[in-house]
C-alpha positions as CSV (number, residue, x, y, z in Angstrom):
1,M,-3.3,-15.7,-10.3
2,H,-1.5,-13.7,-13.0
3,L,-2.9,-14.8,-16.4
4,T,-0.6,-14.0,-19.2
5,A,-3.5,-13.2,-21.5
6,M,-4.6,-10.4,-19.2
7,L,-1.2,-8.7,-18.9
8,R,-0.1,-5.7,-21.0
9,I,3.6,-6.2,-20.9
10,N,3.9,-4.7,-24.4
11,E,2.8,-1.3,-22.9
12,L,5.8,-1.2,-20.6
13,T,8.7,1.1,-21.5
14,S,11.7,-0.7,-22.9
15,E,13.5,-0.1,-19.6
16,E,10.6,-1.5,-17.7
17,R,10.4,-4.6,-20.0
18,A,14.1,-5.2,-19.3
19,V,13.5,-5.4,-15.6
20,Y,10.3,-7.4,-15.9
21,A,12.1,-10.0,-18.0
22,T,14.2,-10.8,-14.9
23,L,11.1,-11.5,-12.8
24,K,9.2,-14.7,-12.2
25,P,5.6,-13.8,-13.0
26,E,4.3,-16.6,-10.9
27,R,6.0,-15.1,-7.9
28,L,4.7,-11.5,-8.2
29,P,3.4,-10.1,-4.9
30,Q,-0.4,-10.1,-4.6
31,H,-0.3,-6.8,-2.7
32,V,2.2,-3.9,-2.7
33,A,1.8,-1.1,-0.2
34,I,3.8,2.1,-0.5
35,I,4.6,4.9,1.9
36,M,4.9,7.9,-0.5
37,D,7.4,10.2,1.2
38,G,9.6,13.1,0.1
39,N,7.3,15.5,-1.8
40,G,8.4,18.4,0.4
41,R,12.1,17.6,0.2
42,W,11.8,17.2,-3.6
43,A,10.5,20.7,-3.8
44,G,13.0,22.0,-1.3
45,H,16.0,20.6,-3.2
46,R,14.7,22.6,-6.2
47,S,13.9,25.8,-4.2
48,L,10.2,25.3,-5.1
49,K,7.1,25.7,-3.0
50,R,5.9,22.5,-1.2
51,F,2.7,22.3,-3.2
52,L,4.7,21.7,-6.4
53,G,6.2,18.7,-4.8
54,H,2.7,17.4,-4.0
55,Q,1.6,18.0,-7.6
56,Q,4.6,16.1,-9.0
57,G,3.9,13.3,-6.5
58,A,0.4,13.0,-7.8
59,K,1.8,12.3,-11.3
60,S,3.9,9.5,-9.8
61,V,0.8,7.9,-8.4
62,Q,-0.8,7.5,-11.8
63,L,2.4,6.4,-13.6
64,V,3.2,3.7,-10.9
65,T,-0.5,2.6,-10.9
66,E,-0.4,2.1,-14.7
67,T,2.7,0.0,-14.5
68,A,1.1,-2.1,-11.8
69,S,-1.9,-2.6,-14.0
70,R,0.2,-3.7,-17.0
71,I,2.0,-6.4,-15.0
72,G,-1.3,-7.7,-13.4
73,L,-0.6,-6.6,-9.8
74,P,-3.9,-7.3,-8.0
75,W,-3.6,-4.8,-5.1
76,L,-1.7,-1.5,-4.7
77,T,-2.3,0.5,-1.6
78,L,-0.8,4.0,-1.3
79,Y,-0.4,6.1,1.9
80,A,-1.7,9.3,0.5
81,F,-2.8,11.4,3.6
82,S,-2.4,10.4,7.2
83,L,-4.5,11.3,10.2
84,E,-1.4,13.1,11.5
85,N,-1.1,15.1,8.3
86,N,-4.7,16.3,8.8
87,L,-4.1,17.4,12.4
88,R,-0.6,18.8,12.2
89,R,0.0,20.2,8.8
90,P,-0.7,23.9,8.1
91,K,-4.4,24.4,7.2
92,A,-3.4,25.9,3.8
93,E,-1.4,22.8,2.9
94,V,-4.2,20.5,4.0
95,S,-6.7,22.5,1.9
96,F,-4.4,22.3,-1.1
97,L,-4.0,18.5,-0.7
98,M,-7.8,18.1,-0.7
99,R,-8.1,20.2,-3.8
100,L,-5.3,18.1,-5.4
101,L,-7.1,14.9,-4.5
102,K,-10.3,16.2,-6.2
103,S,-8.3,17.3,-9.3
104,Y,-6.4,13.9,-9.4
105,L,-9.7,12.0,-9.4
106,E,-11.3,14.2,-12.0
107,S,-8.2,14.2,-14.3
108,N,-7.4,10.5,-14.0
109,V,-10.6,8.6,-13.8
110,Q,-10.6,8.0,-17.6
111,R,-7.0,6.7,-17.4
112,M,-8.1,4.3,-14.6
113,M,-10.9,3.1,-16.9
114,D,-8.4,2.7,-19.8
115,N,-6.1,0.7,-17.5
116,N,-8.9,-1.4,-15.9
117,V,-8.1,0.1,-12.5
118,R,-10.6,0.1,-9.6
119,I,-10.2,2.8,-7.0
120,R,-11.1,2.3,-3.3
121,Y,-10.2,4.1,0.0
122,I,-9.3,3.3,3.6
123,G,-9.2,5.6,6.6
124,R,-11.6,7.9,8.4
125,I,-13.1,9.1,5.2
126,H,-16.2,10.6,6.9
127,E,-14.0,13.3,8.4
128,L,-12.9,14.7,5.1
129,P,-14.7,17.7,3.5
130,T,-18.1,16.7,2.0
131,E,-17.2,17.8,-1.5
132,V,-14.1,15.7,-1.4
133,Q,-16.1,12.7,-0.2
134,D,-18.5,13.2,-3.1
135,K,-15.7,13.2,-5.6
136,M,-14.2,10.1,-4.1
137,H,-17.5,8.2,-4.2
138,W,-18.0,9.4,-7.8
139,A,-14.6,7.9,-8.9
140,E,-15.2,4.8,-6.9
141,G,-18.6,4.2,-8.5
142,I,-17.3,4.8,-12.1
143,T,-14.4,2.3,-11.7
144,A,-16.3,-0.2,-9.6
145,G,-16.7,-2.6,-12.5
146,N,-13.1,-2.8,-13.4
147,T,-11.3,-6.1,-12.8
148,G,-7.6,-5.2,-12.9
149,T,-5.5,-3.6,-10.2
150,T,-7.3,-2.3,-7.2
151,L,-5.7,1.1,-6.2
152,T,-6.5,1.8,-2.6
153,L,-5.7,5.3,-1.3
154,A,-5.2,5.6,2.5
155,L,-6.7,8.9,3.3
156,N,-7.0,10.5,6.8
157,Y,-5.6,7.1,7.8
158,G,-3.7,6.0,10.8
159,G,-2.8,2.4,11.8
160,R,-3.6,2.9,15.5
161,S,-6.9,4.7,14.7
162,E,-7.8,1.7,12.4
163,M,-7.3,-0.6,15.3
164,V,-9.4,1.6,17.6
165,D,-12.2,1.5,15.0
166,A,-11.8,-2.2,14.6
167,F,-11.9,-2.9,18.3
168,R,-15.0,-0.7,18.7
169,S,-16.7,-2.5,15.9
170,L,-15.8,-5.9,17.3
171,A,-16.9,-4.9,20.9
172,N,-20.3,-3.9,19.4
173,E,-20.6,-7.2,17.7
174,M,-19.6,-9.1,20.9
175,Q,-22.3,-7.2,22.8
176,Q,-25.0,-7.8,20.3
177,K,-24.1,-11.5,19.8
178,H,-23.2,-12.2,23.5
179,I,-19.7,-13.3,22.5
180,S,-17.2,-13.9,25.4
181,P,-13.8,-12.3,25.2
182,E,-12.1,-15.8,25.3
183,R,-13.6,-16.6,21.9
184,I,-11.9,-13.6,20.1
185,S,-9.5,-14.7,17.4
186,E,-7.1,-12.9,15.0
187,E,-9.7,-13.5,12.3
188,D,-12.3,-11.7,14.2
189,I,-10.1,-8.6,14.4
190,H,-9.2,-8.9,10.8
191,R,-12.9,-8.9,9.8
192,H,-13.3,-5.4,11.4
193,L,-10.2,-3.8,9.8
194,Y,-10.5,-1.3,6.9
195,T,-8.6,-3.9,4.8
196,A,-10.8,-6.9,5.5
197,H,-11.5,-7.2,1.8
198,M,-7.9,-7.5,0.7
199,P,-4.9,-9.7,1.4
200,D,-2.1,-8.4,3.7
201,P,0.7,-6.7,1.8
202,D,3.6,-8.9,0.6
203,L,5.8,-5.9,0.0
204,L,6.0,-2.5,1.6
205,I,8.0,0.2,-0.2
206,R,9.1,3.4,1.5
207,T,10.6,6.2,-0.5
208,S,13.0,9.0,0.7
209,G,15.2,6.7,2.8
210,E,13.4,7.1,6.1
211,M,13.6,4.0,8.2
212,R,10.2,4.0,9.9
213,I,6.6,2.7,9.4
214,S,4.8,6.0,10.2
215,N,1.7,4.4,11.6
216,Y,0.9,2.6,8.4
217,L,-0.9,-0.8,8.2
218,L,0.5,-1.8,11.6
219,W,-1.6,-5.0,11.9
220,Q,-1.3,-6.0,8.3
221,I,2.5,-5.8,7.8
222,A,3.4,-8.4,10.5
223,Y,5.2,-10.6,7.9
224,T,5.6,-8.1,5.0
225,E,8.9,-7.6,3.3
226,I,10.2,-4.0,3.5
227,F,12.0,-2.2,0.8
228,V,13.4,1.3,1.4
229,T,14.8,3.5,-1.3
230,E,16.5,6.9,-1.1
231,R,14.5,8.0,-4.1
232,L,12.0,10.7,-3.3
233,W,8.4,9.9,-4.2
234,P,8.0,12.5,-7.1
235,D,11.0,10.8,-8.8
236,F,9.5,7.3,-8.3
237,R,8.3,5.6,-11.5
238,G,7.1,2.2,-12.7
239,I,10.6,0.9,-13.3
240,H,11.4,1.5,-9.6
241,L,8.3,-0.5,-8.6
242,L,9.6,-3.3,-10.8
243,E,13.1,-3.1,-9.2
244,A,11.6,-3.3,-5.8
245,I,9.6,-6.4,-6.9
246,A,12.9,-7.9,-8.2
247,D,14.5,-7.4,-4.8
248,F,11.4,-9.0,-3.2
249,Q,11.7,-12.1,-5.3
250,R,15.3,-12.6,-4.2
251,R,14.2,-12.9,-0.6
252,E,13.1,-16.0,1.3
253,R,9.9,-15.5,3.2
254,R,9.8,-17.7,6.3
255,Y,6.8,-16.5,8.4
256,G,8.6,-17.5,11.6
257,G,9.8,-20.8,10.2
258,I,13.2,-22.1,9.2
259,G,14.9,-21.1,6.0
260,E,17.1,-23.2,3.7
261,N,20.4,-21.9,5.0
262,C,19.7,-21.7,8.7
263,G,21.8,-24.7,9.9
264,E,21.0,-28.4,10.3
265,V,17.8,-29.3,12.0
266,E,18.0,-31.8,14.9
267,E,14.9,-33.9,15.0
268,D,15.6,-35.6,18.4
269,P,14.9,-33.2,21.3
270,E,16.9,-35.5,23.7
271,R,20.1,-34.9,21.7
272,M,19.8,-31.1,22.0
273,K,22.3,-29.9,24.6
274,I,22.4,-26.4,26.0
275,A,25.9,-25.1,25.9
276,A,27.4,-23.7,29.1
277,S,28.1,-20.0,29.0
């Protein structure tokens, strides 16, 4: 629930307030997930080194998170570093990204506290360098008592590897509790996902115009609304988050059901005729 007393709309920019005024606060998404794409292209368009694109992208993370906290968005999950990035990017770039993560946490933890933001992580965190894990746990511990937006960074994350980990964990539970395969439900799988503690995303935003999911939250986005923007992540700001939410609110979510403008419903199955082809 979005309690007006807890919102900080007055801290939005004038442009953000103009977009927010068009929204229905009671219909804000509970969970927004973002595929942050385009750091390298942003740098390339400016004839800059790739690492400068990543640095600018880190600034976008904090600005978007602060807007999310001001409007009372409960959950924001960002695809920061994929399992494939870790395996396929040049070692120098991966090393820089790890240093950038540490620097981001060190530089922004006070801003998280000021904005009542709690930080958490999903992914195979145990495979990251020890000093990076230490800094992650440090920031998580400091912000653990915050009650506003939960910022979740997907790090060394892959949707398929999450399912593998979930199935392994579930198989171990089945073995220990002597559970037969026939009794497995979707809820059992959900309990073993990295995201078991949060709702599934209502809205998935992808920057840079790419039309693919990139192995992100594959189980969780079964009924998620998808918004794709040509804007590269380093240029993405809080106002663009609000614009994506405005687009989300114009949609009708049916979850496999029938919408308002989908033709008349025939209640008598005997009167339904199959037309000859």
